[in-house]
C-alpha beads as a LAMMPS data file, in Angstrom:
LAMMPS data file: protein, C-alpha beads

329 atoms
328 bonds

1 atom types
1 bond types

-500.0 500.0 xlo xhi
-500.0 500.0 ylo yhi
-500.0 500.0 zlo zhi

Masses

1 110.0

Atoms # bond

1 1 1 -196.518 21.592 -196.471
2 1 1 -198.538 22.807 -199.538
3 1 1 -198.269 19.365 -201.094
4 1 1 -199.362 17.640 -197.964
5 1 1 -202.390 20.025 -197.910
6 1 1 -203.154 19.319 -201.551
7 1 1 -203.213 15.591 -200.852
8 1 1 -205.414 15.877 -197.696
9 1 1 -208.542 14.933 -199.662
10 1 1 -210.630 14.400 -196.418
11 1 1 -209.961 18.023 -195.272
12 1 1 -210.703 19.428 -198.780
13 1 1 -214.018 17.475 -198.922
14 1 1 -214.981 18.854 -195.520
15 1 1 -214.116 22.466 -196.562
16 1 1 -216.017 22.140 -199.927
17 1 1 -218.853 20.219 -198.496
18 1 1 -218.586 17.311 -201.012
19 1 1 -217.649 13.626 -201.052
20 1 1 -213.859 12.858 -200.855
21 1 1 -213.836 11.155 -204.231
22 1 1 -215.364 14.286 -205.815
23 1 1 -212.689 16.708 -204.741
24 1 1 -210.764 18.230 -207.633
25 1 1 -207.299 17.284 -206.326
26 1 1 -208.439 13.502 -205.975
27 1 1 -209.840 13.545 -209.407
28 1 1 -206.623 15.074 -210.903
29 1 1 -204.475 12.582 -209.117
30 1 1 -206.746 9.776 -210.319
31 1 1 -206.577 11.047 -213.856
32 1 1 -202.733 11.190 -213.638
33 1 1 -202.526 7.537 -212.257
34 1 1 -204.902 6.327 -214.936
35 1 1 -203.016 8.194 -217.699
36 1 1 -199.701 6.594 -216.634
37 1 1 -201.289 3.122 -216.239
38 1 1 -202.965 3.464 -219.633
39 1 1 -199.769 4.671 -221.406
40 1 1 -197.837 1.745 -219.968
41 1 1 -200.693 -0.638 -221.029
42 1 1 -200.645 0.703 -224.510
43 1 1 -196.893 0.282 -224.661
44 1 1 -197.274 -3.330 -223.415
45 1 1 -200.024 -4.052 -225.959
46 1 1 -197.919 -2.527 -228.913
47 1 1 -195.168 -4.942 -228.033
48 1 1 -197.291 -8.060 -228.128
49 1 1 -199.858 -7.252 -230.717
50 1 1 -199.008 -5.908 -234.117
51 1 1 -202.619 -5.454 -235.235
52 1 1 -203.506 -1.737 -235.593
53 1 1 -207.061 -2.481 -234.724
54 1 1 -206.005 -3.524 -231.250
55 1 1 -203.836 -0.399 -230.703
56 1 1 -206.770 1.874 -231.915
57 1 1 -209.083 0.253 -229.536
58 1 1 -206.588 0.513 -226.549
59 1 1 -205.919 4.205 -227.360
60 1 1 -209.707 4.916 -227.616
61 1 1 -210.250 3.484 -224.183
62 1 1 -207.547 5.661 -222.761
63 1 1 -208.905 8.797 -224.436
64 1 1 -212.469 8.004 -223.205
65 1 1 -211.267 7.382 -219.655
66 1 1 -209.316 10.623 -219.489
67 1 1 -212.153 12.673 -220.996
68 1 1 -214.580 11.168 -218.606
69 1 1 -212.461 12.027 -215.529
70 1 1 -211.717 15.538 -216.989
71 1 1 -215.369 16.153 -217.546
72 1 1 -216.182 15.063 -213.931
73 1 1 -213.571 17.595 -212.699
74 1 1 -215.012 20.393 -214.851
75 1 1 -218.554 19.689 -213.661
76 1 1 -217.631 19.732 -210.080
77 1 1 -215.557 22.872 -210.361
78 1 1 -218.583 24.537 -212.154
79 1 1 -220.923 23.372 -209.514
80 1 1 -218.638 24.779 -206.665
81 1 1 -218.270 28.084 -208.676
82 1 1 -222.070 28.363 -209.034
83 1 1 -222.572 27.733 -205.308
84 1 1 -219.906 30.369 -204.511
85 1 1 -221.626 32.953 -206.713
86 1 1 -225.058 32.189 -205.104
87 1 1 -223.516 32.548 -201.708
88 1 1 -221.996 35.938 -202.593
89 1 1 -225.199 37.143 -204.124
90 1 1 -227.193 36.034 -201.007
91 1 1 -224.661 37.892 -198.675
92 1 1 -224.930 40.978 -200.773
93 1 1 -228.769 41.117 -200.793
94 1 1 -228.969 40.193 -197.090
95 1 1 -226.442 42.895 -196.189
96 1 1 -228.381 45.486 -198.156
97 1 1 -231.658 44.620 -196.477
98 1 1 -230.063 44.628 -192.975
99 1 1 -228.532 47.966 -193.231
100 1 1 -231.832 49.843 -193.342
101 1 1 -233.379 48.470 -190.064
102 1 1 -229.921 48.792 -188.259
103 1 1 -229.775 52.541 -189.241
104 1 1 -233.205 53.079 -187.938
105 1 1 -232.333 51.436 -184.621
106 1 1 -229.268 53.568 -184.287
107 1 1 -231.230 56.721 -185.209
108 1 1 -233.998 56.001 -182.731
109 1 1 -231.644 55.110 -179.832
110 1 1 -229.399 58.266 -180.488
111 1 1 -232.647 60.368 -180.598
112 1 1 -233.824 58.918 -177.206
113 1 1 -230.433 59.563 -175.672
114 1 1 -230.043 63.187 -176.915
115 1 1 -233.656 64.485 -176.922
116 1 1 -235.281 62.493 -174.197
117 1 1 -232.228 61.545 -172.124
118 1 1 -233.151 63.772 -169.213
119 1 1 -236.361 61.917 -168.623
120 1 1 -234.680 58.493 -168.433
121 1 1 -233.263 56.760 -165.434
122 1 1 -229.747 55.534 -165.266
123 1 1 -230.840 51.991 -165.924
124 1 1 -232.839 52.970 -168.965
125 1 1 -230.068 55.038 -170.430
126 1 1 -227.730 52.090 -169.942
127 1 1 -230.074 49.760 -171.705
128 1 1 -230.540 52.181 -174.629
129 1 1 -226.687 52.705 -174.860
130 1 1 -226.200 48.994 -175.002
131 1 1 -228.705 48.713 -177.847
132 1 1 -227.039 51.479 -179.672
133 1 1 -223.611 49.872 -179.230
134 1 1 -224.808 46.508 -180.518
135 1 1 -226.515 48.207 -183.421
136 1 1 -223.147 49.883 -184.303
137 1 1 -221.382 46.527 -184.057
138 1 1 -223.956 44.888 -186.355
139 1 1 -223.724 47.730 -188.847
140 1 1 -219.988 47.289 -188.983
141 1 1 -220.411 43.503 -189.523
142 1 1 -222.905 43.998 -192.320
143 1 1 -220.609 46.559 -193.899
144 1 1 -217.845 44.067 -193.828
145 1 1 -220.072 41.260 -195.316
146 1 1 -221.094 43.690 -198.052
147 1 1 -217.460 44.585 -198.790
148 1 1 -216.512 40.881 -198.931
149 1 1 -219.442 40.167 -201.287
150 1 1 -218.348 42.984 -203.543
151 1 1 -214.713 41.756 -203.522
152 1 1 -215.709 38.244 -204.392
153 1 1 -217.921 39.443 -207.234
154 1 1 -215.302 41.850 -208.537
155 1 1 -217.512 44.822 -207.797
156 1 1 -215.541 46.624 -205.236
157 1 1 -215.273 50.169 -206.709
158 1 1 -212.436 52.487 -205.630
159 1 1 -212.725 56.201 -206.292
160 1 1 -208.964 57.010 -206.679
161 1 1 -207.638 60.455 -205.929
162 1 1 -204.779 62.197 -204.120
163 1 1 -205.030 62.679 -200.469
164 1 1 -202.939 63.145 -197.433
165 1 1 -202.396 59.645 -195.859
166 1 1 -200.703 61.003 -192.740
167 1 1 -203.871 63.039 -192.039
168 1 1 -206.101 59.916 -192.383
169 1 1 -203.756 57.956 -190.112
170 1 1 -203.722 60.716 -187.512
171 1 1 -207.599 60.923 -187.529
172 1 1 -207.903 57.066 -187.278
173 1 1 -205.491 56.995 -184.401
174 1 1 -207.380 59.653 -182.533
175 1 1 -210.687 57.854 -183.002
176 1 1 -209.106 54.694 -181.498
177 1 1 -207.688 56.183 -178.401
178 1 1 -210.704 55.457 -176.261
179 1 1 -210.697 51.722 -177.454
180 1 1 -206.949 51.603 -176.787
181 1 1 -207.332 53.002 -173.273
182 1 1 -210.039 50.464 -172.546
183 1 1 -207.468 47.713 -173.321
184 1 1 -204.775 49.484 -171.323
185 1 1 -202.794 50.092 -174.547
186 1 1 -200.806 53.106 -175.559
187 1 1 -200.781 54.239 -179.278
188 1 1 -197.744 56.069 -180.515
189 1 1 -197.885 58.161 -183.672
190 1 1 -195.467 60.897 -184.425
191 1 1 -196.948 63.214 -186.894
192 1 1 -194.279 64.803 -189.185
193 1 1 -196.532 67.729 -190.056
194 1 1 -195.680 67.371 -193.767
195 1 1 -198.398 66.053 -196.045
196 1 1 -197.860 62.617 -197.483
197 1 1 -199.893 62.694 -200.617
198 1 1 -200.805 59.245 -202.066
199 1 1 -203.243 57.864 -204.722
200 1 1 -206.223 55.808 -203.673
201 1 1 -209.744 55.772 -202.261
202 1 1 -209.373 57.714 -199.056
203 1 1 -212.390 56.233 -197.315
204 1 1 -211.658 52.646 -198.203
205 1 1 -208.134 53.111 -197.120
206 1 1 -209.208 54.686 -193.882
207 1 1 -211.175 51.469 -193.329
208 1 1 -207.965 49.413 -194.048
209 1 1 -205.883 51.486 -191.656
210 1 1 -208.544 51.204 -188.933
211 1 1 -208.635 47.402 -189.365
212 1 1 -204.785 47.197 -188.879
213 1 1 -204.575 49.478 -185.924
214 1 1 -207.673 47.967 -184.170
215 1 1 -206.287 44.617 -184.661
216 1 1 -203.052 45.658 -183.121
217 1 1 -205.034 47.119 -180.057
218 1 1 -207.240 43.910 -179.887
219 1 1 -204.495 41.401 -179.738
220 1 1 -202.347 43.073 -177.085
221 1 1 -202.723 41.423 -173.605
222 1 1 -202.717 44.444 -171.191
223 1 1 -200.079 47.129 -170.878
224 1 1 -199.725 47.067 -174.708
225 1 1 -198.015 49.521 -176.998
226 1 1 -198.853 50.129 -180.668
227 1 1 -196.371 52.160 -182.693
228 1 1 -197.845 53.605 -185.963
229 1 1 -195.558 55.153 -188.636
230 1 1 -195.707 56.617 -192.067
231 1 1 -192.529 56.994 -194.254
232 1 1 -191.627 57.539 -197.851
233 1 1 -189.400 55.229 -199.825
234 1 1 -188.639 54.980 -203.561
235 1 1 -191.844 56.648 -204.838
236 1 1 -193.972 54.918 -202.326
237 1 1 -195.277 55.537 -198.739
238 1 1 -194.852 52.813 -196.252
239 1 1 -197.458 52.444 -193.318
240 1 1 -196.553 50.245 -190.404
241 1 1 -198.515 49.165 -187.402
242 1 1 -196.209 47.515 -184.748
243 1 1 -197.553 45.824 -181.549
244 1 1 -196.188 43.841 -178.621
245 1 1 -199.235 41.590 -178.583
246 1 1 -199.806 37.772 -178.703
247 1 1 -198.415 37.356 -182.227
248 1 1 -199.409 34.781 -184.798
249 1 1 -198.237 31.105 -184.637
250 1 1 -195.800 30.246 -187.487
251 1 1 -197.906 27.366 -188.840
252 1 1 -200.835 29.724 -189.284
253 1 1 -199.146 32.672 -190.867
254 1 1 -199.980 31.565 -194.395
255 1 1 -203.718 31.958 -193.650
256 1 1 -203.691 35.346 -192.107
257 1 1 -205.239 37.111 -195.099
258 1 1 -207.990 34.433 -195.673
259 1 1 -211.592 35.137 -195.106
260 1 1 -212.856 34.285 -191.617
261 1 1 -209.469 33.143 -190.425
262 1 1 -208.617 33.647 -186.737
263 1 1 -205.551 32.294 -185.129
264 1 1 -205.656 29.810 -182.277
265 1 1 -204.365 32.366 -179.808
266 1 1 -206.936 34.831 -180.879
267 1 1 -209.683 32.396 -179.808
268 1 1 -207.626 31.562 -176.654
269 1 1 -207.637 35.200 -175.484
270 1 1 -211.369 35.477 -176.434
271 1 1 -210.930 38.521 -178.483
272 1 1 -213.913 39.621 -180.691
273 1 1 -213.704 39.487 -184.399
274 1 1 -214.969 37.934 -187.605
275 1 1 -211.733 37.366 -189.486
276 1 1 -212.751 39.576 -192.329
277 1 1 -210.706 42.768 -191.490
278 1 1 -207.371 41.699 -192.957
279 1 1 -209.039 40.081 -195.982
280 1 1 -210.747 43.382 -196.724
281 1 1 -207.660 45.394 -196.001
282 1 1 -205.566 43.296 -198.357
283 1 1 -207.952 43.723 -201.231
284 1 1 -208.436 47.468 -200.819
285 1 1 -204.616 48.041 -200.670
286 1 1 -203.757 45.804 -203.674
287 1 1 -206.545 47.303 -205.802
288 1 1 -205.097 50.793 -204.906
289 1 1 -201.725 49.651 -206.488
290 1 1 -200.023 48.751 -203.237
291 1 1 -198.855 45.732 -201.299
292 1 1 -199.324 44.477 -197.863
293 1 1 -197.169 42.216 -195.695
294 1 1 -196.403 41.334 -192.030
295 1 1 -193.915 40.008 -189.622
296 1 1 -194.976 38.189 -186.482
297 1 1 -193.632 36.101 -183.635
298 1 1 -195.925 34.388 -181.192
299 1 1 -195.734 35.910 -177.680
300 1 1 -193.678 38.851 -179.040
301 1 1 -195.901 40.768 -181.439
302 1 1 -196.590 41.632 -184.988
303 1 1 -195.759 44.339 -187.597
304 1 1 -198.325 44.932 -190.315
305 1 1 -197.188 47.176 -193.125
306 1 1 -198.392 48.294 -196.501
307 1 1 -197.167 50.362 -199.399
308 1 1 -199.080 52.837 -201.650
309 1 1 -197.809 54.803 -204.658
310 1 1 -197.116 58.497 -203.949
311 1 1 -199.063 61.031 -205.954
312 1 1 -197.242 62.510 -208.950
313 1 1 -195.545 65.811 -207.979
314 1 1 -197.707 67.914 -210.201
315 1 1 -200.894 66.534 -208.773
316 1 1 -199.424 66.651 -205.171
317 1 1 -198.707 70.414 -205.527
318 1 1 -202.182 70.905 -206.807
319 1 1 -203.709 69.117 -203.925
320 1 1 -201.513 70.942 -201.386
321 1 1 -202.464 74.324 -202.947
322 1 1 -206.152 73.347 -203.050
323 1 1 -206.088 72.111 -199.385
324 1 1 -204.271 75.346 -198.340
325 1 1 -206.941 77.528 -199.905
326 1 1 -209.658 75.657 -198.121
327 1 1 -207.900 75.973 -194.788
328 1 1 -207.561 79.835 -195.333
329 1 1 -211.235 80.105 -196.231

Bonds

1 1 1 2
2 1 2 3
3 1 3 4
4 1 4 5
5 1 5 6
6 1 6 7
7 1 7 8
8 1 8 9
9 1 9 10
10 1 10 11
11 1 11 12
12 1 12 13
13 1 13 14
14 1 14 15
15 1 15 16
16 1 16 17
17 1 17 18
18 1 18 19
19 1 19 20
20 1 20 21
21 1 21 22
22 1 22 23
23 1 23 24
24 1 24 25
25 1 25 26
26 1 26 27
27 1 27 28
28 1 28 29
29 1 29 30
30 1 30 31
31 1 31 32
32 1 32 33
33 1 33 34
34 1 34 35
35 1 35 36
36 1 36 37
37 1 37 38
38 1 38 39
39 1 39 40
40 1 40 41
41 1 41 42
42 1 42 43
43 1 43 44
44 1 44 45
45 1 45 46
46 1 46 47
47 1 47 48
48 1 48 49
49 1 49 50
50 1 50 51
51 1 51 52
52 1 52 53
53 1 53 54
54 1 54 55
55 1 55 56
56 1 56 57
57 1 57 58
58 1 58 59
59 1 59 60
60 1 60 61
61 1 61 62
62 1 62 63
63 1 63 64
64 1 64 65
65 1 65 66
66 1 66 67
67 1 67 68
68 1 68 69
69 1 69 70
70 1 70 71
71 1 71 72
72 1 72 73
73 1 73 74
74 1 74 75
75 1 75 76
76 1 76 77
77 1 77 78
78 1 78 79
79 1 79 80
80 1 80 81
81 1 81 82
82 1 82 83
83 1 83 84
84 1 84 85
85 1 85 86
86 1 86 87
87 1 87 88
88 1 88 89
89 1 89 90
90 1 90 91
91 1 91 92
92 1 92 93
93 1 93 94
94 1 94 95
95 1 95 96
96 1 96 97
97 1 97 98
98 1 98 99
99 1 99 100
100 1 100 101
101 1 101 102
102 1 102 103
103 1 103 104
104 1 104 105
105 1 105 106
106 1 106 107
107 1 107 108
108 1 108 109
109 1 109 110
110 1 110 111
111 1 111 112
112 1 112 113
113 1 113 114
114 1 114 115
115 1 115 116
116 1 116 117
117 1 117 118
118 1 118 119
119 1 119 120
120 1 120 121
121 1 121 122
122 1 122 123
123 1 123 124
124 1 124 125
125 1 125 126
126 1 126 127
127 1 127 128
128 1 128 129
129 1 129 130
130 1 130 131
131 1 131 132
132 1 132 133
133 1 133 134
134 1 134 135
135 1 135 136
136 1 136 137
137 1 137 138
138 1 138 139
139 1 139 140
140 1 140 141
141 1 141 142
142 1 142 143
143 1 143 144
144 1 144 145
145 1 145 146
146 1 146 147
147 1 147 148
148 1 148 149
149 1 149 150
150 1 150 151
151 1 151 152
152 1 152 153
153 1 153 154
154 1 154 155
155 1 155 156
156 1 156 157
157 1 157 158
158 1 158 159
159 1 159 160
160 1 160 161
161 1 161 162
162 1 162 163
163 1 163 164
164 1 164 165
165 1 165 166
166 1 166 167
167 1 167 168
168 1 168 169
169 1 169 170
170 1 170 171
171 1 171 172
172 1 172 173
173 1 173 174
174 1 174 175
175 1 175 176
176 1 176 177
177 1 177 178
178 1 178 179
179 1 179 180
180 1 180 181
181 1 181 182
182 1 182 183
183 1 183 184
184 1 184 185
185 1 185 186
186 1 186 187
187 1 187 188
188 1 188 189
189 1 189 190
190 1 190 191
191 1 191 192
192 1 192 193
193 1 193 194
194 1 194 195
195 1 195 196
196 1 196 197
197 1 197 198
198 1 198 199
199 1 199 200
200 1 200 201
201 1 201 202
202 1 202 203
203 1 203 204
204 1 204 205
205 1 205 206
206 1 206 207
207 1 207 208
208 1 208 209
209 1 209 210
210 1 210 211
211 1 211 212
212 1 212 213
213 1 213 214
214 1 214 215
215 1 215 216
216 1 216 217
217 1 217 218
218 1 218 219
219 1 219 220
220 1 220 221
221 1 221 222
222 1 222 223
223 1 223 224
224 1 224 225
225 1 225 226
226 1 226 227
227 1 227 228
228 1 228 229
229 1 229 230
230 1 230 231
231 1 231 232
232 1 232 233
233 1 233 234
234 1 234 235
235 1 235 236
236 1 236 237
237 1 237 238
238 1 238 239
239 1 239 240
240 1 240 241
241 1 241 242
242 1 242 243
243 1 243 244
244 1 244 245
245 1 245 246
246 1 246 247
247 1 247 248
248 1 248 249
249 1 249 250
250 1 250 251
251 1 251 252
252 1 252 253
253 1 253 254
254 1 254 255
255 1 255 256
256 1 256 257
257 1 257 258
258 1 258 259
259 1 259 260
260 1 260 261
261 1 261 262
262 1 262 263
263 1 263 264
264 1 264 265
265 1 265 266
266 1 266 267
267 1 267 268
268 1 268 269
269 1 269 270
270 1 270 271
271 1 271 272
272 1 272 273
273 1 273 274
274 1 274 275
275 1 275 276
276 1 276 277
277 1 277 278
278 1 278 279
279 1 279 280
280 1 280 281
281 1 281 282
282 1 282 283
283 1 283 284
284 1 284 285
285 1 285 286
286 1 286 287
287 1 287 288
288 1 288 289
289 1 289 290
290 1 290 291
291 1 291 292
292 1 292 293
293 1 293 294
294 1 294 295
295 1 295 296
296 1 296 297
297 1 297 298
298 1 298 299
299 1 299 300
300 1 300 301
301 1 301 302
302 1 302 303
303 1 303 304
304 1 304 305
305 1 305 306
306 1 306 307
307 1 307 308
308 1 308 309
309 1 309 310
310 1 310 311
311 1 311 312
312 1 312 313
313 1 313 314
314 1 314 315
315 1 315 316
316 1 316 317
317 1 317 318
318 1 318 319
319 1 319 320
320 1 320 321
321 1 321 322
322 1 322 323
323 1 323 324
324 1 324 325
325 1 325 326
326 1 326 327
327 1 327 328
328 1 328 329
């Protein structure tokens, strides 16, 4: 399947926004064919002409042809790389600029609802709540775009420290209960009550966990069930989010962690989303020293899991003691 995709020059040209004959795969193939033909020609010439001048000319033609095509490939790849860098920089700048007015909109609407809510009619309150909700969604989208731009530019900074993953999971599940009820979905998470101390950026990993659980809720088609679990295994902690939702088609599973990817059945059920959540989650987890994987069957459901290294015993004891003293205070 990969070979077929690599040879689909028309599809590559459409994705890259260039002519079909300029696609790197086409140019590489062309260079390979020309190299084979040139080598066969030189061999043929060497058998019929003993003059060294003829052989030198033939070999020079071959080298010039190969260098010309190689140069075309390099120039095209450089052009695509520059365009990709410009796109990432534009997204980063635009996201930064949008965050300020969106924060102002949210602050003003929340102020109207809390301080002046008694003087508003039900229709006015509903309108302001809608504006606030849309501003929250836009803020989330802008944050996702900013994270993607940072990942693409290699500027996603993680502040690693030891923290209780089970506590983060519990808080995330609690924050998504209302969303789950709206989708007629039940979230099941059994808290062991024992801290599971891992190494990573707590806030970034909270975002990754929220993306995985919210996806599980989003893609259940009524009367859904999402089972969340955290367990230790061989120096790592394994997080899993299992749902009985629509699942992912087999032929599209290789694209799940790609930017902006949304499966056909996600579009079919008209679920909201940008296709950025799993891409961001994958990069956060891998940069934290973990791995992410999934199992899915269309019409049955999906299980998304990731692993993270456990905090060293010494640091874990220090964290537990510190957390205990804060709790007593």
